[in-house]
C-alpha atoms as one frame of an Amber mdcrd trajectory, in Angstrom:
protein
 -21.719  15.721 -15.695 -19.599  18.639 -16.856 -16.503  17.746 -18.845 -13.304
  19.219 -17.422 -11.463  21.587 -19.753  -7.701  21.507 -19.512  -5.619  24.658
 -19.501  -2.327  22.755 -19.480   0.222  23.997 -22.021   2.617  21.166 -22.805
   4.906  23.465 -24.788   6.100  25.587 -21.853   9.510  25.377 -20.209   7.849
  24.682 -16.841   5.973  21.699 -18.248   9.128  20.236 -19.790  11.114  20.807
 -16.583   8.413  19.199 -14.444   8.248  16.221 -16.773  12.016  15.763 -16.776
  12.117  15.693 -12.965   9.302  13.148 -12.778  10.972  10.896 -15.347  14.221
  11.054 -13.367  12.395  10.116 -10.167  10.639   7.245 -11.943  13.987   5.974
 -13.205  15.329   5.914  -9.636  12.273   3.994  -8.456  12.660   1.551 -11.352
  16.288   0.927 -10.360  15.221  -0.021  -6.842  12.355  -2.143  -8.141  14.878
  -4.002 -10.310  16.876  -4.770  -7.164  13.742  -6.174  -5.543  13.015  -8.309
  -8.615  16.584  -9.644  -8.565  15.986 -11.000  -5.073  19.145 -12.621  -3.773
  20.997 -11.801  -6.976  22.087 -13.730 -10.060  24.063 -16.365  -8.112  21.163
 -17.417  -5.908  18.612 -17.095  -8.695  20.680 -19.544 -10.771  21.143 -21.901
  -7.819  17.373 -21.885  -7.357  16.807 -22.747 -11.034  19.489 -25.434 -10.933
  17.420 -27.136  -8.249  14.543 -27.277 -10.712  12.576 -24.537  -9.010  10.794
 -21.516 -10.420  11.608 -17.950  -9.306   8.877 -16.369  -7.230   7.668 -14.006
  -9.940   7.387 -16.830 -12.466   5.255 -18.727  -9.954   2.998 -15.684  -9.655
   2.819 -15.253 -13.419   1.737 -18.898 -13.892  -0.816 -18.553 -11.082  -2.542
 -15.464 -12.475  -4.975 -15.541 -15.375  -3.155 -14.995 -18.697  -2.610 -11.325
 -19.591  -4.313 -10.164 -16.387  -2.787  -7.280 -14.393  -1.031  -7.623 -11.045
  -1.128  -4.719  -8.587   2.092  -5.251  -6.661   2.121  -3.820  -3.143   4.973
  -2.509  -0.995   7.521  -3.311  -3.706  10.192  -1.171  -2.021   9.638  -2.477
   1.513  12.860  -2.306   3.578  14.419   0.284   1.240  17.174   2.178   3.053
  17.566  -0.499   5.738  20.041  -3.345   6.255  17.574  -5.736   4.599  17.128
  -6.486   0.902  14.726  -4.201  -0.975  11.389  -5.993  -1.274  11.790  -7.697
   2.121  11.980 -11.320   0.831   8.287 -11.479  -0.067   6.123 -10.393  -3.010
   2.554  -9.296  -2.327  -0.167  -7.974  -4.581  -3.690  -8.204  -5.949  -4.280
 -10.347  -9.022  -6.943 -12.436 -10.731  -6.804 -16.227 -10.357  -9.460 -18.235
 -12.199 -11.585 -15.078 -12.492 -11.337 -14.415  -8.738  -9.545 -11.319  -7.414
  -7.093 -12.571  -4.799  -4.367 -11.363  -2.504  -1.143 -13.169  -3.400   1.603
 -13.539  -0.767   4.725 -15.213  -2.139   8.089 -15.857  -0.482  11.309 -15.254
  -2.410  13.598 -18.134  -1.366  16.616 -16.607  -3.131  16.929 -14.056  -0.295
  18.214 -15.828   2.825  16.023 -18.838   2.046  12.899 -16.674   2.182  13.460
 -16.049   5.886  11.178 -13.464   7.452  12.657 -10.240   8.810  10.760  -7.382
  10.518   9.905  -5.752   7.176   8.758  -9.065   5.692   6.426  -9.356   8.652
   5.045  -5.820   8.225   4.531  -6.434   4.523   2.778  -9.765   5.073   0.519
  -8.381   7.788  -0.424  -5.400   5.619  -1.326  -7.767   2.766  -3.511  -9.832
   5.106  -5.162  -6.655   6.432  -5.980  -5.555   2.885  -7.397  -9.025   2.206
  -9.556  -8.867   5.335 -11.046  -5.402   4.899 -11.658  -5.897   1.182 -12.753
  -9.558   1.459 -10.127 -10.964  -0.899  -9.274 -14.679  -0.977  -5.605 -15.284
  -0.154  -3.149 -17.488  -2.038   0.134 -18.133  -0.205   3.097 -19.315  -2.288
   5.207 -20.784   0.492   8.946 -21.382   0.575  10.548 -19.887   3.657  13.096
 -20.947   6.207  11.020 -19.240   8.901  12.208 -16.348  11.045  15.464 -14.536
  10.394  16.777 -15.610  13.796  19.039 -12.628  14.556  15.911 -10.435  14.434
  13.671 -12.817  16.394  13.143 -10.282  19.175  11.250  -8.109  16.690   9.415
 -11.035  15.103   8.264 -13.665  17.555   5.443 -11.832  19.311   3.936  -9.848
  16.391   4.322 -12.750  13.919   1.527 -14.574  15.694  -0.787 -12.071  14.027
  -0.283 -13.901  10.713  -2.101 -16.943  12.058  -4.724 -14.730  13.679  -5.460
 -13.091  10.313  -5.559 -16.403   8.413  -8.016 -17.979  10.829 -10.073 -14.782
  10.889 -10.377 -14.848   7.103 -11.490 -18.471   7.198 -14.040 -17.718   9.907
 -15.421 -14.913   7.738 -15.840 -17.313   4.822 -12.933 -15.885   2.835 -10.947
 -18.782   1.322  -7.235 -19.155   2.017  -4.925 -21.395  -0.015  -1.335 -22.507
   0.628   0.796 -23.803  -2.228   3.923 -25.172  -0.533   6.975 -25.277  -2.801
   9.690 -25.750  -0.177  10.404 -25.090   3.473   7.501 -24.192   5.713   9.112
 -24.713   9.065   8.572 -23.906  12.725   5.866 -21.243  13.036   5.650 -21.184
   9.244   4.255 -24.728   9.327   1.030 -23.245  10.631   0.465 -21.355   7.356
  -0.607 -24.506   5.435  -2.040 -25.798   8.706  -4.375 -22.817   9.050  -5.266
 -22.286   5.401  -8.494 -23.795   4.078  -6.608 -25.618   1.314  -3.039 -26.968
   1.301  -1.143 -28.189  -1.761   2.319 -29.717  -1.222   4.956 -30.332  -3.901
   6.604 -33.760  -3.953  10.276 -33.888  -2.916  10.264 -30.126  -2.237   7.703
 -29.273   0.451   8.979 -29.599   4.005   6.330 -28.777   6.580   7.360 -29.436
  10.165   7.565 -27.679  13.512  11.154 -28.830  13.968  13.615 -29.950  11.329
  16.098 -32.807  11.747  18.686 -30.725  13.687  16.105 -29.469  16.186  14.555
 -32.925  16.589  18.024 -34.347  17.271  18.731 -31.682  19.866  15.308 -31.936
  21.522  14.717 -35.697  21.501  17.873 -37.422  20.283  15.964 -38.876  17.329
  17.625 -39.132  13.917  14.964 -38.112  11.410  14.982 -37.115   7.745  13.146
 -34.314   5.989  10.702 -36.500   4.080   9.608 -38.521   7.105   9.225 -35.378
   9.188   7.384 -33.174   6.735   7.473 -34.286   3.112   4.528 -33.985   0.744
   4.059 -37.751   0.506   3.951 -38.194   4.282   1.524 -35.326   4.806  -0.678
 -36.600   1.968  -0.750 -40.230   3.163  -0.139 -40.133   6.921  -0.734 -36.826
   8.738  -3.511 -35.552   6.497  -2.142 -32.002   6.526  -1.948 -31.986   2.730
  -5.176 -31.813   0.751  -3.473 -32.171  -2.625  -0.237 -33.915  -3.641   1.499
 -32.074  -6.496   4.123 -33.833  -8.589   5.946 -30.567  -9.347   5.577 -26.791
  -9.067   3.495 -26.353 -12.201   1.161 -29.077 -10.994   0.767 -27.260  -7.654
  -0.105 -24.029  -9.450  -2.592 -25.888 -11.663  -4.257 -27.370  -8.574  -4.322
 -23.960  -6.891  -6.079 -22.456  -9.904  -8.597 -25.307  -9.874  -9.331 -24.710
  -6.192 -10.239 -21.097  -6.966 -12.714 -22.243  -9.624 -14.647 -24.211  -6.987
 -15.063 -21.655  -4.210 -18.314 -20.257  -5.669 -17.080 -16.707  -5.115 -19.259
 -13.631  -5.522 -18.479  -9.979  -4.972 -20.721  -8.137  -2.549 -20.305  -4.628
  -3.981 -22.154  -3.240  -7.015 -20.692  -3.908 -10.455 -19.125  -1.053 -12.441
 -20.758   0.579 -15.407 -19.976  -1.324 -18.591 -17.554   0.155 -21.133 -16.507
   3.351 -19.333 -15.117   6.167 -21.448 -11.405   6.933 -21.381 -10.382  10.416
 -20.204 -10.497  13.116 -22.865  -6.882  14.055 -22.127  -3.747  11.903 -22.242
  -2.663  10.527 -18.809   0.946  10.787 -20.008   0.626  14.567 -19.579   0.275
  14.183 -15.789   4.084  14.060 -15.574   4.332  17.753 -16.442   1.647  18.981
 -14.038   3.417  18.712 -10.675   5.907  21.536 -10.142   9.569  20.831  -9.468
   9.108  23.086  -6.413   6.673  21.510  -3.945   5.802  25.011  -2.682   4.246
  25.812  -6.067   0.631  24.563  -6.162  -1.033  22.923  -9.136  -4.671  22.474
 -10.074  -5.779  18.890  -9.301  -8.525  19.249 -11.915  -5.749  18.816 -14.499
  -4.983  15.444 -12.914  -8.673  14.517 -12.759  -9.139  15.440 -16.423  -6.608
  12.694 -17.199  -7.904  10.181 -14.652 -11.703  10.024 -14.431 -14.054   8.490
 -16.982 -14.713  10.806 -19.917 -12.977  13.607 -17.950 -16.421  14.196 -16.407
 -16.502  15.815 -12.971 -19.503  17.184 -11.078 -17.827  19.631  -8.736 -19.300
  20.214  -5.279 -19.209  23.760  -3.843 -16.728  25.037  -6.476 -16.862  28.645
  -5.185 -16.460  27.806  -1.488 -13.314  26.591   0.254 -11.430  26.706  -3.040
  -8.177  25.268  -1.656  -9.928  21.899  -1.664 -11.582  20.505  -4.797 -14.484
  18.133  -4.144 -16.865  16.446  -6.539 -18.357  13.335  -8.095 -16.925  11.249
 -10.917 -16.469   7.688 -12.142 -13.259   5.694 -12.517 -13.422   2.567 -14.679
 -17.168   2.619 -14.229 -17.130   2.909 -10.417 -18.791   6.017  -8.900 -16.458
   7.947  -6.593 -16.318  11.112  -4.571 -13.039  13.010  -4.898 -11.287  15.263
  -2.389  -8.179  16.887  -3.885  -5.979  19.580  -2.399  -5.518  22.634  -4.619
  -3.382  25.268  -2.918  -2.108  23.082  -0.099  -3.429  24.815   3.016  -6.719
  23.721   4.597  -8.725  26.610   6.072 -11.948  26.359   8.090 -14.015  26.638
   4.914 -12.211  23.683   3.335 -12.603  21.616   6.509 -16.361  22.240   6.689
 -16.785  21.634   2.971 -14.916  18.314   3.235 -16.984  17.251   6.240 -20.284
  17.805   4.452 -18.983  16.066   1.331 -17.849  12.988   3.266 -21.261  12.757
   4.943 -22.972  12.918   1.557 -20.729  10.164   0.190 -21.650   7.970   3.136
 -25.350   8.589   2.597 -25.048   7.470  -1.030 -22.590   4.568  -0.412 -19.998
   6.205  -2.663 -16.275   5.374  -2.253 -13.939   8.304  -1.664 -10.664   9.098
  -3.423  -8.280  11.436  -1.576  -5.606  13.157  -3.684  -3.166  14.671  -1.218
  -1.065  17.783  -1.686  -1.386  19.560   1.629   0.812  21.507   4.019  -1.784
  21.045   6.769  -4.386  23.221   8.477  -3.811  26.990   8.586  -2.144  28.479
  11.673  -2.140  32.022  13.060  -4.056  34.119  15.552  -7.023  34.982  13.353
  -7.433  31.373  12.225  -7.216  29.982  15.755  -9.798  32.529  16.886 -11.916
  31.606  13.881 -12.087  27.984  15.034  -9.605  26.138  12.813  -9.078  23.490
  15.509 -12.766  22.639  15.877 -13.335  22.795  12.116 -10.328  20.612  11.375
 -11.536  18.230  14.070 -14.903  17.942  12.313 -13.185  16.948   9.079 -10.947
  14.415  10.807 -13.970  13.089  12.712 -15.835  12.590   9.445 -12.864  10.812
   7.857 -12.359   8.569  10.871 -16.005   7.524  11.042 -16.669   7.195   7.322
 -17.290   3.560   6.351 -17.244   3.778   2.550 -13.956   2.622   1.001 -11.215
   5.247   1.000  -8.390   5.255  -1.554  -5.560   7.728  -0.992  -2.771   8.972
  -3.254  -0.084  11.366  -2.080   0.635  13.415  -5.198   3.178  15.888  -3.833
   3.049  16.715  -0.103   1.282  15.378   2.953   2.237  17.332   6.046   0.887
  17.704   9.559  -2.730  17.068  10.450  -3.554  17.589   6.785  -2.339  14.009
   6.349  -4.987  12.894   8.835  -7.801  14.961   7.365  -6.962  13.649   3.885
  -7.204  10.032   5.017  -3.573   9.171   5.672  -2.417   5.733   6.760  -3.620
   6.182  10.356  -7.186   6.568   9.044  -7.328   3.157   7.360  -7.673   3.865
   3.651  -8.316   0.557   1.918  -5.225   1.230  -0.225  -2.762   4.118  -0.247
  -0.124   4.983  -2.826   2.361   7.776  -3.521   3.812   9.426  -6.592   7.633
   9.285  -6.796   8.167  12.915  -5.807   5.747  12.880  -2.885   6.828  13.881
   0.618   5.392  12.924   4.002   6.341  14.501   7.337   5.026  16.391  10.330
   6.005  19.539   8.411   8.451  20.652   5.723  12.156  20.246   6.486  12.843
  24.016   6.487   9.869  24.757   8.733  10.745  22.015  11.194  14.386  23.056
  11.449  13.298  26.677  11.853  10.921  25.785  14.675  13.719  23.949  16.480
  15.969  26.992  16.085  13.326  29.356  17.474  12.728  27.059  20.443  16.457
  26.835  21.135  16.874  30.598  20.914  13.952  31.174  23.316  15.335  28.609
  25.754  18.743  30.315  25.834  17.096  33.712  26.354  14.948  32.457  29.232
  18.028  31.064  30.956  20.101  34.177  30.340  22.637  32.232  28.308  24.301
  33.385  25.091  22.984  31.767  21.919  25.564  29.945  19.810  24.760  31.045
  16.252  27.338  28.758  14.621  26.108  25.680  16.496  22.518  26.613  15.640
  23.342  26.915  11.940  25.059  23.505  11.951  22.177  21.940  13.869  19.609
  23.529  11.524  21.416  22.204   8.455  21.637  18.702   9.959  17.944  18.679
  10.870  16.928  19.889   7.403  19.029  17.159   5.802  17.541  14.488   8.083
  13.910  15.527   7.600  14.361  15.979   3.860  15.721  12.421   3.590  13.053
  10.919   5.843  10.191  12.600   3.989  11.140  11.214   0.565   8.789   8.756
  -1.135  11.188   5.795  -1.151  11.996   6.231   2.546   8.300   6.406   3.410
   7.333   3.478   1.193  10.287   1.438   2.471   8.749   1.615   5.934   5.321
   0.621   4.606   3.602   3.923   5.415   1.930   3.492   2.032   1.250   0.514
  -0.247   3.711   1.492  -2.934   5.013   4.166  -5.300   3.108   4.382  -8.568
   3.826   6.058 -11.879   1.504   9.117 -12.033   0.537   8.032 -15.545  -0.856
   4.797 -14.068  -3.047   6.568 -11.492  -6.285   5.758 -13.316  -5.335   2.076
 -13.682  -4.214   1.744 -10.064  -7.398   3.389  -8.783  -9.523   1.202 -11.061
  -7.885  -2.009  -9.801  -8.154  -0.793  -6.220 -11.855   0.050  -6.624 -12.479
  -3.371  -8.120 -10.793  -4.976  -5.114 -12.780  -2.923  -2.599 -16.017  -3.978
  -4.288 -15.331  -7.588  -3.321 -16.794  -6.481   0.000 -19.936  -4.489   0.702
 -19.804  -0.779  -0.110 -21.888   0.921   2.535 -21.701   4.279   4.238 -22.321
   5.100   7.869 -25.957   5.633   8.805 -27.536   7.278  11.803 -26.969  10.955
  11.103 -28.043  13.429   8.496 -25.973  15.964   6.624 -25.352  18.894   8.956
 -24.031  22.339   8.076 -21.366  24.068  10.119
């Protein structure tokens, strides 16, 4: 393959300004991540330790193989809402006894680990990722069940958790529950539906109804241990497969379980000892302009992301607003689609369609690097068939069966989000850079459209147009859309799987590719490559 040659000048004022903005954005993300790590705060963290219990992230650290990475997902879930950042649960992909697993761990320092609507979304997304990528699941359970004031938003959709767990088991994907504390009401079905259940002595409480509910329902006076303790479930009910004397013992048993599942990946192995990029990934911070309207060359990003900075570009002289080509990332072959100058014209749509078909014929995963304002509008473009050409691209994305990985680098607006494999098109994993924006269109454009519509409506009704009210309304709409398109707002609502440091793009993509290769990597068959 050809080696990409960088034209980036790190000594320019623009580069330094871009870098400074990215570092500031990363600092803001880090501040919010620190809030998520703190959970319920110092008081409740200390109370948890005083009870002889480990914080959730220490449990995860002991569970994972020493010095192995952990790809945390949806770390800023619930950001900007009334709920705690992180949504009372930690999810992510890590290696346990040499097996890549999905880890789902409750944080009991936040309202006892109770599940709110964002906890539910985050848990269901983690289970979906486990299902489509064929990842064994390890649940670290300590939750008081549903956050009752929000039960109207929880009860019906929460049943999907059990549906996903049983579906994984039916597909031969192991599920493990390590129960450190409360697992009550509907939550009792998590260890009940997992393939393996480990309960911690004097801590685990697994029951459909605790003592207060039993008293109210039946009049019986019962205690926690008799109703759902580890000893009872190990000796009497049979719910527990393993009796753990303490938390570290439970984690040890969980790791041993993963050594016995005889797990094999179904996808091809990566090439051994891949070359690092020729250029420093740290330089990515200065590539993206401080003004999202100013385009940047995604080849500069690829030169700092793909193995050996090697990139075999496909149709480089055609549809130049979209860069397509073949590369490897941590030894895994990939096809790349990366927006260059933002707008997708008919040529770019047709080029992308052919490229996606080729990737499916060769069973090659696709990486989408988004920076798009959408498909081009205007009379000549509509007459030229932009709708049908854009539809072909979206059709190809929707029906592609090779793994898709998507990163929003700067902007993802309109149907361009769909054509570049946005969340609605089921990428296996999707991340955003801290300055990325996601919306139906830019804030200025959207507010302007609303103003034009209002002006036309007043004219058609023969009414005077209130310029002052329009200006105030336009400013309010711009402010709203600008806020709602920001990366933390978007990630807080789980429209992606997390915000990543641009410098870590290669690592994140490598871990994601490794996870997707736990399942088969196979493209759609039944049609040839057609030209349009």
